Every structure is written in C-alpha cells, then in structure tokens.
FITORPA-798624 format. One record per residue (C-alpha): x, y, z. Coordinates in steps of 0.2 Angstrom, whole numbers. Last residue first. Example, Ala and Ser with C-alpha at 12.3 -4.5 7.8 and 13.67 -1.06 7.14 Angstrom:
BEGIN
ATOM     c1     c2     c3
ATOM     68     -5     36
ATOM     62    -22     39
This chain:
BEGIN
ATOM     c1     c2     c3
ATOM    -17     27   -188
ATOM     -7     26   -170
ATOM     -9     18   -156
ATOM      6     24   -142
ATOM      7     12   -129
ATOM     15     18   -112
ATOM     19      4    -99
ATOM      9      0    -82
ATOM     15    -14    -69
ATOM      3    -19    -53
ATOM    -14     -8    -55
ATOM    -21    -13    -42
ATOM    -40    -18    -46
ATOM    -44    -20    -26
ATOM    -43    -41    -30
ATOM    -44    -41    -47
ATOM    -24    -37    -50
ATOM    -22    -29    -66
ATOM     -6    -28    -77
ATOM     -7    -12    -87
ATOM     -5     -5   -107
ATOM     -4     13   -107
ATOM    -15     22   -119
ATOM     -8     39   -130
ATOM    -18     41   -144
ATOM    -27     35   -159
ATOM    -44     31   -159
ATOM    -50     13   -164
ATOM    -40      4   -145
ATOM    -27     -9   -150
ATOM    -36    -26   -147
ATOM    -25    -38   -134
ATOM    -16    -54   -134
ATOM     -6    -59   -122
ATOM     13    -66   -123
ATOM     10    -74   -108
ATOM     -1    -86   -101
ATOM    -20    -89   -102
ATOM    -22    -86    -84
ATOM    -16    -68    -85
ATOM    -37    -65    -92
ATOM    -34    -54   -108
ATOM    -44    -36   -108
ATOM    -51    -23   -116
ATOM    -53     -4   -119
ATOM    -49      0    -98
ATOM    -56      8    -85
ATOM    -54      0    -67
ATOM    -40      6    -66
ATOM    -43     24    -68
ATOM    -38     32    -84
ATOM    -22     42    -85
ATOM    -15     35   -101
ATOM    -29     30   -108
ATOM    -33     12   -104
ATOM    -25     -5   -113
ATOM    -27    -21   -103
ATOM    -21    -38    -94
ATOM    -28    -46    -82
ATOM    -28    -54    -66
ATOM    -46    -65    -60
ATOM    -36    -79    -52
ATOM    -18    -73    -47
ATOM     -5    -72    -61
ATOM      8    -67    -50
ATOM     18    -58    -64
ATOM     27    -56    -80
ATOM     21    -50    -96
ATOM     23    -51   -112
ATOM     10    -41   -123
ATOM      6    -45   -141
ATOM     -6    -36   -155
ATOM    -21    -34   -163
ATOM    -29    -21   -175
ATOM    -38     -8   -172
ATOM    -27      8   -170
ATOM    -13      3   -174
ATOM      3      0   -163
ATOM     18      7   -154
ATOM     28      3   -142
ATOM     27    -15   -142
ATOM     20    -19   -125
ATOM     31    -28   -111
ATOM     22    -27    -94
ATOM     30    -31    -79
ATOM     20    -37    -60
ATOM     27    -38    -43
ATOM     17    -39    -25
ATOM     27    -38    -11
ATOM     34    -50      0
ATOM     23    -50     19
ATOM     35    -54     34
C-alpha cells in the first residue's frame, strides 16, 4: 500500500511588491523540494523565486515586483509536482 503525499502552505493574504514575507508550510521536505511564488495558472516549473524546504518552516520569500494575483506553492522537486498552493495578492 502506498500513502499519498500531501503538503500545506500558509502565506499571508497579501504582500507588498518587492518585499519579503514568510510562509508557514508542512510537507514531506524531500531533497530539493521548495516553496515558491508563481503567477496564478502558471505551469509548475515557472516561478518568481523560491526557498528550499530543507531550511525549515516558515520559508522566507520575496514578493514579485509587479502587483497582481499570484500563488504560493509547495513544489515536490521530483517530477516538478505542485503538492499545495494558496492565493497571494501582491499589492503596491
């Protein structure tokens, strides 16, 4: 029997463009897994910046410089699979 792998990310509702923010997360933390910010709807391999999960929770990320609707994602590096995502609004 194989158990499904799951994760959760808990970013703030919004972040100021270009500023750092923290994301609480939980997940398997396999080697090279990471937490990232991406435009809503972008493919799993596209992102603005990232923090490796081996650095622990919370992760520290920098908001994109362009305001808009984004997602904070937990990416399982093997297969570049999104295990969790949550909306983030980047504001001026």
